[in-house]
N, C-alpha and C positions, 0 to 999 in steps of 0.2 A: 594714779588717775583713775577714777570710775567711771564707766561708762553709761549714760543716761542722755536722751537727746533732748535738747530743749525745742519746744514748740513756739516758734512767734507769732504764728498767725492761723491758732488750731480753731478759730469758729467759721475758716471758711468751709462751706458744703453742711454747715448744721441743720438740722432738721427743725422746722419751725416750732418755737414754743420752747427749744432748749438754749438754755445761756451754758455755753462752755466757760470756765474760767480763761482767762488770758495768760495765764503762767503755766502752762500745761508742759509736761516733760513726758516724750515717749517712752516707755518701758516695754512694749512689745507689740506682735502684729499677728492679727488672726490669720493664719495660712489655709487651713482646710477645716472642713467637718468630719465627723468621725460617729458612727454609730447612728442609733435611732432616738438619742435622747438630746440631742442638740449639742454635744460635746465637741469641741474644738480645739486643734492643736494651735498653739501661740509659739512664736520664735521669739526669744527672749531678747530684747536690745538692751538688757540691763546686767551689770556685773554685782548687784546687791542681793545678797543671799535672802532666801525665802521672800523674794520680791510677790511671787504669786502663792497665796496660801488662802486656806478657807476662811470665808469672812473678809477678806481684802475687796475694796471696791476700787473700780476704776471709770474713767470716761472713756467712751467710745468715739474715736475720732475719724471720720470717713464721709461717705456719700451720706450716711445716715448716722446721727450720733445719739448717745445714749449715756445712761449711767447703768453699770452692773455691778453685781457682788458675786463673788465666787463662792460656788455650793461645793465643789468637788475638784479635788486637784490630783493629778499622778503623773510623775515624770516618767518620759522613756527616750530613746536615743531619738533625735531629730526634733527634741522640744517638750514642751509641757503641755498636757491634755488637761482641759478644764471646762466646767461646766456651771452654768448659773440659772437662776429661775428665770430671768429674762429671756433665755433662748430655750424654751421646753421642746423645741423640735428641729431637726437637721434643716428645714427649710427656713426658718426664722435664722437660724445660725449661719447659714450659707448666705444669707443676704448681708451678712458683715464682713464676709471673706475679704481679706485685703485692708480691712481697718487696723488702726491702730487703736492699742490700750496705752492712756497716759494718765497719769497722778498730778498732781497740782504739787509746784517747788516745793511748797511749804511741808509737804510728806515725805519728802527725802530725808533720810536719815542723815544727823549730822556726821561730816567725816573727820577723822583725827589730822589734826594739825600737819600742814604740809602735804596733804592729799585734797583733791580737787575733782570735781565731775568735769568731763570732758567739755561739755558745752560752757563752762565758768572760763575756760581758757582759750577756746576760739574767740578772735578778735582781739586778743591783747596784742599789744605793741611789744616785740622784743628788742631789747636793748643791751648793748655791753656793760659791763662795769662802769666804763669811760663814759657813759651817756650816748654813744653812737649807735643808730638805729640799725638793725640788721633784718628786720621784717615785720609781718604780720602773723600769729597764728592762724592759718587757714585750715587746718584738718588736723587729727592725729589718729595715727595708726597703730593700733594694738598687735604688737608683733610677737608676744610671748615673754621674752625675758623682760622687757620694759618698753613702755610707748616709745614712739618717733614723733616729734612734732614737725608738721609740715609749714615752712614759712615761707611767704609769700614777699620777695624783695625784686622792686624794680621790675615787675612781671615775670620773674624767674621763680622756683620753687627750690628752698633748699631745706634739708633735712637735718634734724639736731635729735639726737637722743634727749629724753626726759628722765634725765637721772640727777641725783643731787648734786655731783660735783659739775654737773653743765646748767640745771636751773638753779641758779642762787637763791633767788627771790620772787615770789609772785605775790602782786598787790592786784587782787579783782577788782577792788572797788575804785582804784585808779584807772584799772586797765591796764597794766604796764609788768612784763616780766623781765627780770635781768637775768642774761646768761653769761656764761663762761664757756665757747665753744673749746673744742680740742685744739691743739696747735695745727696750723696750716688750714683751718676750716675757713677764716677770714679771707685766706688768698686763693682757694679751690673755687674757681667759677665753673666748674664742670658740674657742680651739684644742682 
């Protein structure tokens, strides 16, 4: 599973005259400015390789919205540093601190079969192979070796590993995930 964050109401807070697409996906957040040329540190919210590269363009979503194109990129501990001609000074760049960088969903790379973006799975109804509902995918935790699905079931949260042996089938179009939980998972009400 690949992490990108879907934006349902990206147009909130947009600047007058700006028309933000309605299908934006958050891929980064402007954390702080650096230097005298308007360079900013961006915290990546995406697992996609080379998401931030020279020439790439992004929608800026925040109290001030804009469209930017990256002129330079350098990676360092703590994030990615980038600059763009639209932010020529630290004062201008600072006015976008805390804003998110986004792309349109159509700009996301296609994933190989069996892989999904996190926002494609959130909201899916999880059912056993017998058809019995076990919950709705509320969140996904990236834990290292594999992701963990957080299912909401009757007001309680249950955790389920997102591995092939457990997640049998995913149908994003229908909004359904077929799961085969580990033995004892169904009867364990302590999760």
